[in-house]
A tleap script that builds the chain and sets N, CA, C and O, in Angstrom:
source leaprc.protein.ff14SB
mol = sequence {
  NMET PRO LYS THR ILE SER LEU PRO ARG GLU
  LEU PRO PRO LEU PRO PRO PHE PRO ARG PRO
  GLN THR TYR LYS SER PRO SER PHE PRO LEU
  ILE SER SER VAL SER ASP ALA GLU ARG HIE
  HIE HIE ARG LEU LEU LEU SER ILE VAL ILE
  ILE PHE ALA SER PRO SER SER GLU ILE GLY
  GLY GLY VAL CARG
}
set mol.1.N position { 14.178 10.050 -11.942 }
set mol.1.CA position { 13.324 9.617 -10.814 }
set mol.1.C position { 11.833 9.595 -11.198 }
set mol.1.O position { 11.165 8.592 -10.948 }
set mol.2.N position { 11.289 10.680 -11.801 }
set mol.2.CA position { 9.850 10.685 -12.145 }
set mol.2.C position { 9.497 9.629 -13.187 }
set mol.2.O position { 8.367 9.141 -13.216 }
set mol.3.N position { 10.469 9.266 -14.056 }
set mol.3.CA position { 10.179 8.264 -15.095 }
set mol.3.C position { 9.787 6.927 -14.456 }
set mol.3.O position { 8.880 6.258 -14.953 }
set mol.4.N position { 10.447 6.526 -13.374 }
set mol.4.CA position { 10.141 5.243 -12.727 }
set mol.4.C position { 8.703 5.238 -12.192 }
set mol.4.O position { 8.044 4.199 -12.207 }
set mol.5.N position { 8.210 6.398 -11.716 }
set mol.5.CA position { 6.844 6.461 -11.164 }
set mol.5.C position { 5.817 6.465 -12.301 }
set mol.5.O position { 4.715 5.945 -12.129 }
set mol.6.N position { 6.158 7.043 -13.462 }
set mol.6.CA position { 5.201 7.131 -14.577 }
set mol.6.C position { 5.095 5.794 -15.307 }
set mol.6.O position { 4.093 5.544 -15.977 }
set mol.7.N position { 6.101 4.934 -15.195 }
set mol.7.CA position { 6.063 3.645 -15.907 }
set mol.7.C position { 4.895 2.762 -15.451 }
set mol.7.O position { 4.140 2.297 -16.304 }
set mol.8.N position { 4.708 2.506 -14.139 }
set mol.8.CA position { 3.624 1.617 -13.694 }
set mol.8.C position { 2.250 2.110 -14.126 }
set mol.8.O position { 1.362 1.293 -14.372 }
set mol.9.N position { 2.046 3.433 -14.226 }
set mol.9.CA position { 0.733 3.956 -14.625 }
set mol.9.C position { 0.438 3.583 -16.075 }
set mol.9.O position { -0.712 3.307 -16.418 }
set mol.10.N position { 1.465 3.571 -16.931 }
set mol.10.CA position { 1.257 3.245 -18.345 }
set mol.10.C position { 0.981 1.750 -18.537 }
set mol.10.O position { 0.276 1.367 -19.470 }
set mol.11.N position { 1.531 0.909 -17.663 }
set mol.11.CA position { 1.334 -0.541 -17.803 }
set mol.11.C position { -0.143 -0.900 -17.617 }
set mol.11.O position { -0.838 -0.242 -16.843 }
set mol.12.N position { -0.636 -1.935 -18.312 }
set mol.12.CA position { -2.043 -2.331 -18.193 }
set mol.12.C position { -2.303 -3.078 -16.884 }
set mol.12.O position { -1.378 -3.670 -16.327 }
set mol.13.N position { -3.557 -3.063 -16.374 }
set mol.13.CA position { -3.881 -3.754 -15.123 }
set mol.13.C position { -3.923 -5.265 -15.307 }
set mol.13.O position { -3.994 -5.759 -16.433 }
set mol.14.N position { -3.880 -5.993 -14.198 }
set mol.14.CA position { -3.885 -7.463 -14.266 }
set mol.14.C position { -5.330 -7.969 -14.205 }
set mol.14.O position { -5.981 -7.826 -13.170 }
set mol.15.N position { -5.845 -8.558 -15.291 }
set mol.15.CA position { -7.241 -9.017 -15.303 }
set mol.15.C position { -7.489 -10.335 -14.572 }
set mol.15.O position { -8.618 -10.543 -14.126 }
set mol.16.N position { -6.514 -11.246 -14.414 }
set mol.16.CA position { -6.795 -12.548 -13.797 }
set mol.16.C position { -7.259 -12.442 -12.345 }
set mol.16.O position { -7.983 -13.322 -11.879 }
set mol.17.N position { -6.867 -11.396 -11.615 }
set mol.17.CA position { -7.255 -11.296 -10.204 }
set mol.17.C position { -8.730 -10.904 -10.026 }
set mol.17.O position { -9.445 -11.582 -9.287 }
set mol.18.N position { -9.206 -9.838 -10.675 }
set mol.18.CA position { -10.609 -9.413 -10.476 }
set mol.18.C position { -11.625 -10.320 -11.155 }
set mol.18.O position { -12.826 -10.137 -10.955 }
set mol.19.N position { -11.187 -11.291 -11.949 }
set mol.19.CA position { -12.133 -12.159 -12.678 }
set mol.19.C position { -13.097 -12.878 -11.730 }
set mol.19.O position { -14.303 -12.828 -11.970 }
set mol.20.N position { -12.631 -13.548 -10.660 }
set mol.20.CA position { -13.557 -14.254 -9.758 }
set mol.20.C position { -14.603 -13.320 -9.158 }
set mol.20.O position { -15.759 -13.714 -9.004 }
set mol.21.N position { -14.220 -12.094 -8.816 }
set mol.21.CA position { -15.178 -11.136 -8.240 }
set mol.21.C position { -16.244 -10.764 -9.274 }
set mol.21.O position { -17.423 -10.657 -8.937 }
set mol.22.N position { -15.832 -10.567 -10.531 }
set mol.22.CA position { -16.793 -10.194 -11.574 }
set mol.22.C position { -17.811 -11.315 -11.757 }
set mol.22.O position { -19.000 -11.049 -11.927 }
set mol.23.N position { -17.349 -12.581 -11.725 }
set mol.23.CA position { -18.268 -13.716 -11.887 }
set mol.23.C position { -19.248 -13.785 -10.710 }
set mol.23.O position { -20.428 -14.080 -10.900 }
set mol.24.N position { -18.765 -13.517 -9.510 }
set mol.24.CA position { -19.636 -13.590 -8.327 }
set mol.24.C position { -20.635 -12.432 -8.324 }
set mol.24.O position { -21.815 -12.643 -8.042 }
set mol.25.N position { -20.184 -11.219 -8.631 }
set mol.25.CA position { -21.075 -10.049 -8.616 }
set mol.25.C position { -21.143 -9.433 -10.020 }
set mol.25.O position { -20.381 -8.515 -10.324 }
set mol.26.N position { -22.053 -9.930 -10.886 }
set mol.26.CA position { -22.183 -9.394 -12.242 }
set mol.26.C position { -22.890 -8.040 -12.261 }
set mol.26.O position { -22.907 -7.369 -13.293 }
set mol.27.N position { -23.474 -7.629 -11.128 }
set mol.27.CA position { -24.204 -6.355 -11.080 }
set mol.27.C position { -23.236 -5.180 -11.284 }
set mol.27.O position { -23.524 -4.266 -12.057 }
set mol.28.N position { -22.080 -5.207 -10.584 }
set mol.28.CA position { -21.092 -4.140 -10.798 }
set mol.28.C position { -19.702 -4.754 -10.953 }
set mol.28.O position { -18.897 -4.707 -10.024 }
set mol.29.N position { -19.414 -5.335 -12.137 }
set mol.29.CA position { -18.092 -5.924 -12.376 }
set mol.29.C position { -17.030 -4.846 -12.600 }
set mol.29.O position { -15.858 -5.044 -12.280 }
set mol.30.N position { -17.453 -3.697 -13.155 }
set mol.30.CA position { -16.493 -2.625 -13.442 }
set mol.30.C position { -15.919 -2.078 -12.135 }
set mol.30.O position { -14.712 -1.868 -12.021 }
set mol.31.N position { -16.793 -1.848 -11.150 }
set mol.31.CA position { -16.333 -1.277 -9.879 }
set mol.31.C position { -15.322 -2.220 -9.215 }
set mol.31.O position { -14.268 -1.782 -8.754 }
set mol.32.N position { -15.654 -3.522 -9.169 }
set mol.32.CA position { -14.762 -4.487 -8.514 }
set mol.32.C position { -13.416 -4.538 -9.247 }
set mol.32.O position { -12.357 -4.529 -8.620 }
set mol.33.N position { -13.472 -4.592 -10.593 }
set mol.33.CA position { -12.228 -4.683 -11.370 }
set mol.33.C position { -11.405 -3.410 -11.179 }
set mol.33.O position { -10.186 -3.475 -11.023 }
set mol.34.N position { -12.072 -2.250 -11.190 }
set mol.34.CA position { -11.353 -0.975 -11.036 }
set mol.34.C position { -10.699 -0.921 -9.654 }
set mol.34.O position { -9.540 -0.525 -9.529 }
set mol.35.N position { -11.440 -1.319 -8.618 }
set mol.35.CA position { -10.888 -1.265 -7.259 }
set mol.35.C position { -9.651 -2.171 -7.162 }
set mol.35.O position { -8.631 -1.780 -6.594 }
set mol.36.N position { -9.752 -3.379 -7.722 }
set mol.36.CA position { -8.603 -4.297 -7.688 }
set mol.36.C position { -7.423 -3.701 -8.447 }
set mol.36.O position { -6.290 -3.733 -7.969 }
set mol.37.N position { -7.694 -3.156 -9.636 }
set mol.37.CA position { -6.620 -2.574 -10.443 }
set mol.37.C position { -5.968 -1.422 -9.683 }
set mol.37.O position { -4.743 -1.307 -9.650 }
set mol.38.N position { -6.796 -0.566 -9.069 }
set mol.38.CA position { -6.248 0.566 -8.317 }
set mol.38.C position { -5.395 0.068 -7.151 }
set mol.38.O position { -4.324 0.614 -6.887 }
set mol.39.N position { -5.865 -0.958 -6.460 }
set mol.39.CA position { -5.092 -1.490 -5.328 }
set mol.39.C position { -3.756 -2.041 -5.804 }
set mol.39.O position { -2.721 -1.800 -5.182 }
set mol.40.N position { -3.779 -2.785 -6.916 }
set mol.40.CA position { -2.530 -3.340 -7.448 }
set mol.40.C position { -1.582 -2.210 -7.838 }
set mol.40.O position { -0.386 -2.265 -7.550 }
set mol.41.N position { -2.134 -1.166 -8.505 }
set mol.41.CA position { -1.295 -0.038 -8.923 }
set mol.41.C position { -0.724 0.667 -7.693 }
set mol.41.O position { 0.457 1.015 -7.667 }
set mol.42.N position { -1.562 0.877 -6.673 }
set mol.42.CA position { -1.089 1.550 -5.462 }
set mol.42.C position { 0.026 0.735 -4.806 }
set mol.42.O position { 1.031 1.290 -4.362 }
set mol.43.N position { -0.160 -0.595 -4.748 }
set mol.43.CA position { 0.876 -1.441 -4.140 }
set mol.43.C position { 2.171 -1.350 -4.933 }
set mol.43.O position { 3.255 -1.260 -4.355 }
set mol.44.N position { 2.056 -1.372 -6.276 }
set mol.44.CA position { 3.252 -1.286 -7.118 }
set mol.44.C position { 3.933 0.062 -6.908 }
set mol.44.O position { 5.151 0.127 -6.743 }
set mol.45.N position { 3.141 1.146 -6.915 }
set mol.45.CA position { 3.709 2.483 -6.741 }
set mol.45.C position { 4.396 2.584 -5.375 }
set mol.45.O position { 5.518 3.081 -5.277 }
set mol.46.N position { 3.718 2.111 -4.325 }
set mol.46.CA position { 4.294 2.191 -2.982 }
set mol.46.C position { 5.596 1.404 -2.909 }
set mol.46.O position { 6.592 1.893 -2.377 }
set mol.47.N position { 5.587 0.180 -3.447 }
set mol.47.CA position { 6.797 -0.656 -3.396 }
set mol.47.C position { 7.938 0.023 -4.145 }
set mol.47.O position { 9.071 0.051 -3.663 }
set mol.48.N position { 7.638 0.577 -5.340 }
set mol.48.CA position { 8.686 1.230 -6.143 }
set mol.48.C position { 9.201 2.462 -5.399 }
set mol.48.O position { 10.408 2.688 -5.318 }
set mol.49.N position { 8.272 3.256 -4.855 }
set mol.49.CA position { 8.677 4.481 -4.148 }
set mol.49.C position { 9.540 4.124 -2.940 }
set mol.49.O position { 10.567 4.760 -2.700 }
set mol.50.N position { 9.128 3.112 -2.179 }
set mol.50.CA position { 9.888 2.712 -0.979 }
set mol.50.C position { 11.276 2.211 -1.382 }
set mol.50.O position { 12.273 2.564 -0.754 }
set mol.51.N position { 11.336 1.385 -2.435 }
set mol.51.CA position { 12.624 0.826 -2.873 }
set mol.51.C position { 13.558 1.953 -3.316 }
set mol.51.O position { 14.747 1.947 -2.999 }
set mol.52.N position { 12.997 2.934 -4.062 }
set mol.52.CA position { 13.837 4.019 -4.564 }
set mol.52.C position { 14.126 5.054 -3.475 }
set mol.52.O position { 15.156 5.726 -3.523 }
set mol.53.N position { 13.233 5.188 -2.497 }
set mol.53.CA position { 13.396 6.211 -1.459 }
set mol.53.C position { 14.310 5.711 -0.337 }
set mol.53.O position { 15.055 6.503 0.240 }
set mol.54.N position { 14.270 4.410 -0.016 }
set mol.54.CA position { 15.066 3.892 1.101 }
set mol.54.C position { 16.568 4.146 0.890 }
set mol.54.O position { 17.207 4.677 1.798 }
set mol.55.N position { 17.161 3.795 -0.260 }
set mol.55.CA position { 18.595 4.034 -0.448 }
set mol.55.C position { 18.936 5.519 -0.442 }
set mol.55.O position { 19.956 5.914 0.121 }
set mol.56.N position { 18.087 6.356 -1.069 }
set mol.56.CA position { 18.378 7.791 -1.127 }
set mol.56.C position { 18.356 8.377 0.289 }
set mol.56.O position { 19.234 9.162 0.648 }
set mol.57.N position { 17.350 7.997 1.096 }
set mol.57.CA position { 17.249 8.525 2.460 }
set mol.57.C position { 18.450 8.053 3.286 }
set mol.57.O position { 19.017 8.824 4.059 }
set mol.58.N position { 18.834 6.785 3.119 }
set mol.58.CA position { 19.977 6.258 3.875 }
set mol.58.C position { 21.247 7.018 3.500 }
set mol.58.O position { 22.035 7.388 4.370 }
set mol.59.N position { 21.444 7.250 2.195 }
set mol.59.CA position { 22.647 7.961 1.743 }
set mol.59.C position { 22.625 9.389 2.301 }
set mol.59.O position { 23.636 9.889 2.795 }
set mol.60.N position { 21.429 10.049 2.211 }
set mol.60.CA position { 21.314 11.422 2.710 }
set mol.60.C position { 21.624 11.475 4.202 }
set mol.60.O position { 22.366 12.347 4.653 }
set mol.61.N position { 21.054 10.537 4.972 }
set mol.61.CA position { 21.303 10.512 6.414 }
set mol.61.C position { 22.770 10.252 6.711 }
set mol.61.O position { 23.332 10.860 7.621 }
set mol.62.N position { 23.407 9.347 5.948 }
set mol.62.CA position { 24.815 9.032 6.175 }
set mol.62.C position { 25.696 10.237 5.885 }
set mol.62.O position { 26.628 10.520 6.638 }
set mol.63.N position { 25.408 10.952 4.796 }
set mol.63.CA position { 26.219 12.117 4.424 }
set mol.63.C position { 26.066 13.198 5.482 }
set mol.63.O position { 27.046 13.810 5.906 }
set mol.64.N position { 24.803 13.433 5.912 }
set mol.64.CA position { 24.564 14.477 6.908 }
set mol.64.C position { 24.804 13.896 8.300 }
set mol.64.O position { 24.659 14.603 9.298 }
savepdb mol mol.pdb
quit
């Protein structure tokens, strides 16, 4: 179970999304890129956790 959560953290962030923001605001491109990367990682983690948690919770509820 913990291996699935550690995998997305090791994967590199997606650069094509924050690129337009960096071009528009060259003053702080790192902050914009980091925020986008963090949001993408959070979405991936949440989706993975929900997908893995939904079946386990359903099975647990059914058994009990």
